[in-house]
C-alpha positions in Angstrom: -14.0 6.8 -10.4 -12.2 9.6 -8.7 -8.4 9.7 -9.2 -7.1 11.0 -5.9 -4.3 8.6 -5.4 -0.8 10.1 -5.5 1.4 7.1 -6.4 2.7 7.2 -10.0 3.5 4.3 -12.2 6.6 2.8 -10.7 6.5 -0.5 -12.6 9.6 -1.7 -14.4 9.7 -1.2 -18.2 10.4 -4.7 -19.4 10.7 -6.3 -22.7 7.8 -7.8 -24.5 6.9 -11.4 -25.0 9.8 -13.0 -23.1 9.7 -16.7 -24.0 10.9 -19.7 -22.0 11.4 -23.0 -23.7 12.9 -24.3 -27.0 14.4 -22.0 -29.6 12.6 -21.1 -32.8 15.0 -23.1 -34.8 14.2 -26.2 -32.9 10.5 -25.6 -33.3 10.9 -25.4 -37.1 13.2 -28.5 -37.4 11.9 -31.5 -39.4 11.2 -34.4 -37.1 13.5 -37.4 -37.7 12.1 -40.9 -38.0 13.8 -42.0 -34.8 11.7 -39.4 -32.8 8.9 -42.0 -32.9 11.1 -44.4 -30.9 11.6 -42.0 -27.9 11.3 -43.9 -24.7 8.3 -43.1 -22.6 10.6 -42.0 -19.8 12.1 -39.2 -21.9 10.4 -35.8 -21.3 8.9 -33.9 -24.2 10.1 -30.3 -24.1 7.4 -27.9 -22.6 5.7 -25.4 -24.9 7.0 -21.8 -24.7 5.4 -19.9 -21.7 4.5 -16.2 -22.0 5.7 -14.4 -18.8 5.0 -10.9 -20.1 3.0 -9.3 -22.8 1.6 -5.9 -23.9 -1.7 -5.1 -22.3 -2.1 -1.6 -23.6 -0.3 1.1 -25.7 -0.3 4.9 -25.3 0.6 6.6 -28.5 2.4 3.3 -29.4 4.3 3.1 -26.1 3.7 -0.3 -24.6 2.2 -1.0 -21.1 3.2 -4.5 -20.0 1.6 -7.1 -17.8 4.5 -6.9 -15.4 4.0 -3.1 -15.1 0.3 -3.8 -14.4 1.1 -6.4 -11.7 3.7 -4.1 -10.0 1.2 -1.2 -10.1 -1.6 -3.4 -8.7 0.6 -4.6 -5.8 1.5 -1.1 -4.9 -2.1 0.0 -5.0 -3.3 -2.9 -2.8 -0.6 -2.2 -0.3 -1.8 1.4 0.0 -5.4 0.2 0.3 -8.4 2.6 0.3 -12.0 2.4 -0.8 -11.3 3.5 -4.4 -8.7 0.7 -5.1 -9.7 -1.0 -8.3 -10.9 -4.6 -7.8 -10.5 -6.0 -11.4 -7.5 -6.2 -13.8 -9.3 -4.0 -16.3 -10.1 -1.3 -13.8 -6.6 -1.4 -12.5 -5.2 -1.1 -16.1 -7.5 1.9 -16.7 -6.0 3.4 -13.6 -2.4 2.7 -14.7 -3.1 4.2 -18.1 -4.5 7.4 -16.6 -1.5 7.6 -14.3 0.8 7.4 -17.3 -1.2 9.9 -19.3 -1.1 12.3 -16.3 2.7 11.9 -16.2 3.0 12.6 -19.9 0.8 15.7 -19.5 2.9 17.0 -16.6 6.1 16.6 -18.7 4.4 18.2 -21.7 3.3 21.2 -19.7 6.8 21.6 -18.1 5.4 21.2 -14.6 8.2 20.3 -12.1 8.3 20.3 -8.3 11.5 21.4 -6.6 13.4 19.5 -3.9 12.4 22.4 -1.5 8.7 21.8 -2.3 9.0 18.1 -1.7 10.9 18.7 1.6 8.2 21.2 2.8 5.4 18.8 1.9 7.0 15.9 3.8 7.7 18.1 6.8 4.0 19.1 6.9 3.0 15.4 6.7 5.3 14.6 9.6 4.0 17.5 11.7 0.4 16.7 11.0 0.8 13.1 12.0 3.3 13.6 14.8 6.0 11.5 13.1 9.7 11.7 13.1 11.9 10.4 10.2 12.2 6.9 11.7 8.4 6.5 12.3 7.6 7.8 8.8 10.1 5.4 7.1 8.6 2.5 9.2 5.1 3.4 7.9 6.4 3.6 4.3 8.1 0.2 4.7 4.8 -1.3 5.7 3.4 -0.1 2.4 6.4 -1.5 0.5 7.8 2.0 -0.3 11.4 3.1 0.0 12.3 6.6 1.0 13.3 7.4 -2.6 10.0 6.0 -3.9 8.1 8.1 -1.4 9.9 11.3 -2.4 9.1 10.5 -6.0 5.5 9.9 -5.1 5.3 13.3 -3.3 6.9 15.0 -6.2 4.3 13.5 -8.5 1.5 14.6 -6.1 2.8 18.2 -6.1 3.1 18.3 -9.9 -0.3 16.8 -10.4 -1.9 19.5 -8.0 -0.1 22.2 -10.0 -1.4 20.7 -13.3 -5.0 20.6 -11.9 -4.7 24.2 -10.7 -3.7 25.2 -14.2 -6.1 23.1 -16.2 -9.2 23.0 -14.0 -9.3 25.1 -10.8 -9.1 28.4 -12.5 -11.9 27.4 -14.9 -14.4 26.5 -12.1 -16.6 29.3 -10.9 -19.8 29.4 -8.7 -22.0 32.4 -9.5 -24.2 34.2 -6.9 -27.2 33.0 -9.0 -26.2 29.4 -8.5 -25.8 29.9 -4.8 -29.3 31.5 -4.5 -30.9 28.8 -6.6 -29.4 26.1 -4.5 -30.5 27.9 -1.3 -34.1 28.1 -2.5 -34.2 24.5 -3.7 -32.8 23.2 -0.3 -34.4 25.7 2.0 -35.6 22.9 4.3 -31.9 22.2 5.0 -31.4 25.6 6.5 -34.1 25.8 9.1 -33.3 27.8 12.2 -34.6 26.1 15.3 -36.9 28.3 17.4 -37.1 28.7 21.1 -39.7 27.1 23.3 -41.4 29.2 25.9 -42.3 26.7 28.7 -43.5 26.2 32.2 -42.4 23.5 34.6 -43.7 21.6 37.6 -41.1 19.6 39.5 -41.8 17.3 42.5 -38.4 16.5 44.1 -37.5 13.5 46.1 -36.7 14.0 49.8 -33.2 13.0 50.9 -32.8 9.2 51.0 -36.3 8.7 49.7 -37.6 5.2 50.0 -39.3 3.3 47.1 -42.6 3.9 48.9 -42.0 7.7 49.1 -41.1 7.7 45.4 -44.2 5.8 44.5 -46.4 8.2 46.5 -44.7 11.2 44.8 -45.3 9.6 41.4 -49.0 9.2 42.1 -49.2 12.9 43.1 -47.3 13.9 39.9 -49.7 11.9 37.7 -52.7 13.5 39.3 -51.2 17.0 38.8 -50.4 16.1 35.2 -54.0 14.9 34.6 -55.4 18.2 36.0 -53.1 20.3 33.8 -54.0 18.3 30.7 -57.7 18.6 31.4 -57.4 22.4 31.3 -56.7 23.5 34.8 -54.4 26.5 35.1 -50.8 25.2 34.8 -49.4 28.3 36.4 -51.7 27.9 39.5 -50.8 24.3 39.8 -47.1 25.1 39.6 -47.4 27.8 42.3 -49.2 25.3 44.5 -47.1 22.1 43.9 -43.8 22.8 42.1 -40.5 22.7 43.9 -38.5 23.5 40.8 -37.2 26.7 39.2 -39.7 29.4 38.5 -42.3 27.9 40.9 -43.2 31.4 42.4 -43.8 32.6 38.8 -46.1 29.8 37.9 -43.3 27.5 36.7 -42.2 30.0 34.1 -38.6 29.1 33.1 -38.5 31.4 30.1 -37.4 30.5 26.5 -35.2 27.4 25.9 -33.5 26.2 22.8 -33.0 22.6 21.7 -29.9 21.0 23.2 -29.7 23.3 26.3 -31.6 21.0 28.7 -30.9 17.5 29.7 -31.9 15.0 26.9 -35.1 13.7 28.4 -36.4 17.2 29.0 -35.3 18.4 25.5 -37.0 15.4 23.8 -40.3 15.9 25.6 -40.5 19.7 25.2 -39.7 19.8 21.5 -42.2 17.1 20.7 -45.1 19.1 22.1 -47.4 21.5 20.3 -48.3 24.8 21.7 -50.7 24.4 24.7 -49.8 20.7 25.3 -48.6 19.2 28.5 -45.9 16.5 28.6 -46.1 13.1 30.3 -44.6 12.8 33.8 -40.8 12.6 33.3 -38.8 10.7 35.9 -35.2 11.6 36.8 -32.8 10.9 39.6 -34.1 14.0 41.4 -37.8 13.6 41.1 -40.8 13.9 38.7 -41.3 16.7 36.2 -44.1 18.0 33.9 -43.7 20.6 31.1 -46.2 22.8 29.3 -45.3 24.4 26.0 -46.7 27.9 25.9 -45.5 28.7 22.4 -42.6 28.5 20.0 -40.7 31.7 19.4 -38.5 32.7 16.4 -39.0 29.7 14.1 -37.7 30.3 10.6 -34.7 29.8 8.4 -31.1 30.9 8.3 -30.6 33.8 5.9 -28.9 33.4 2.5 -26.2 35.7 3.7 -25.5 33.4 6.7 -25.1 30.2 4.6 -23.8 31.6 1.3 -20.2 30.7 2.0 -21.0 27.2 2.9 -23.2 26.7 -0.2 -20.4 28.2 -2.4 -17.9 25.8 -0.9 -20.2 22.8 -1.5 -21.0 23.7 -5.1 -17.4 24.5 -5.8 -16.2 21.2 -4.5 -18.8 19.3 -6.5 -18.0 21.2 -9.6 -14.3 20.5 -9.2 -14.9 16.8 -8.8 -17.2 16.6 -11.8 -14.9 18.7 -13.9 -11.8 16.7 -12.9 -13.4 13.4 -13.8 -14.5 14.7 -17.2 -11.1 16.3 -17.8 -9.2 13.1 -16.8 -11.4 10.5 -18.5 -12.5 12.5 -21.6 -10.5 15.7 -22.4 -7.1 14.5 -21.4 -7.4 10.9 -22.6 -8.7 12.0 -26.0 -5.3 13.7 -26.6 -3.6 10.3 -26.6 -4.2 7.2 -28.8 -4.9 4.5 -26.2 -5.3 0.8 -27.2 -6.3 -1.8 -24.6 -5.5 -5.5 -25.2 -6.5 -7.0 -21.8 
């Protein structure tokens, strides 16, 4: 579980084992003989009901059920795919929040009002919100302005703690970058260019269905001749009305994504020397021949090094953060779970 949520433990610190019902003295009193003669209509006092209890301790400091319920409500109001779905998972989250807060205090990390103001200003600017709109959005999450500022302060302090404890200890070496590049070389293919020829038979203005059908038959015959080995360039000079017709249909080198989709799909599915099927468009019928592919290869390590470093750094940070939070940091505190 990644712990990216910013809200701290805002639950009320309540007393433990609050009991509702008869007093202890009444519970210990010796029953009198007349108790057996109680009328059926008289109610028997209800047993004491536990409305709060300790669900965990951190170095002996209690975490109560009411705190857990309050924390759970806040988390569900905020939503998100990482919101815990069970009481135990939610309690683990609350315990980690409290431990983080303790560590922040122990390290003397503190965010100033100016840092909080600057952070909120950036949030407003990024989301195009004024004070009223932001407060309305917070109210929908059940947060007051004061609670939100406290949350932002905690976020800033947590980031500072992470920078101190983790970020400066994570490094990606050139050797790691090169190893990743070699192991994932297929991910860094550089698409080549296709050297192609084209024959286009164009519809006359206001072509009828009969004219289009006749033109289609002609295109299919030309395509059959080209596929059987007849000189494509000669056929293009004789029949094509498209670009490069005078040059045997030579339209040069094209890269994937530069032509209309149906052309692109057809051309880059061919092998060198192959002729495409007849392609129908709104303007007419078209036939391609792939002469050869030019410049196929891979992006160089120098071109992709920064991207790989960023990817490896992010993965290392996430892994190190999880280990630090769940193992290194938690091991500094004596945590007992009673849920």
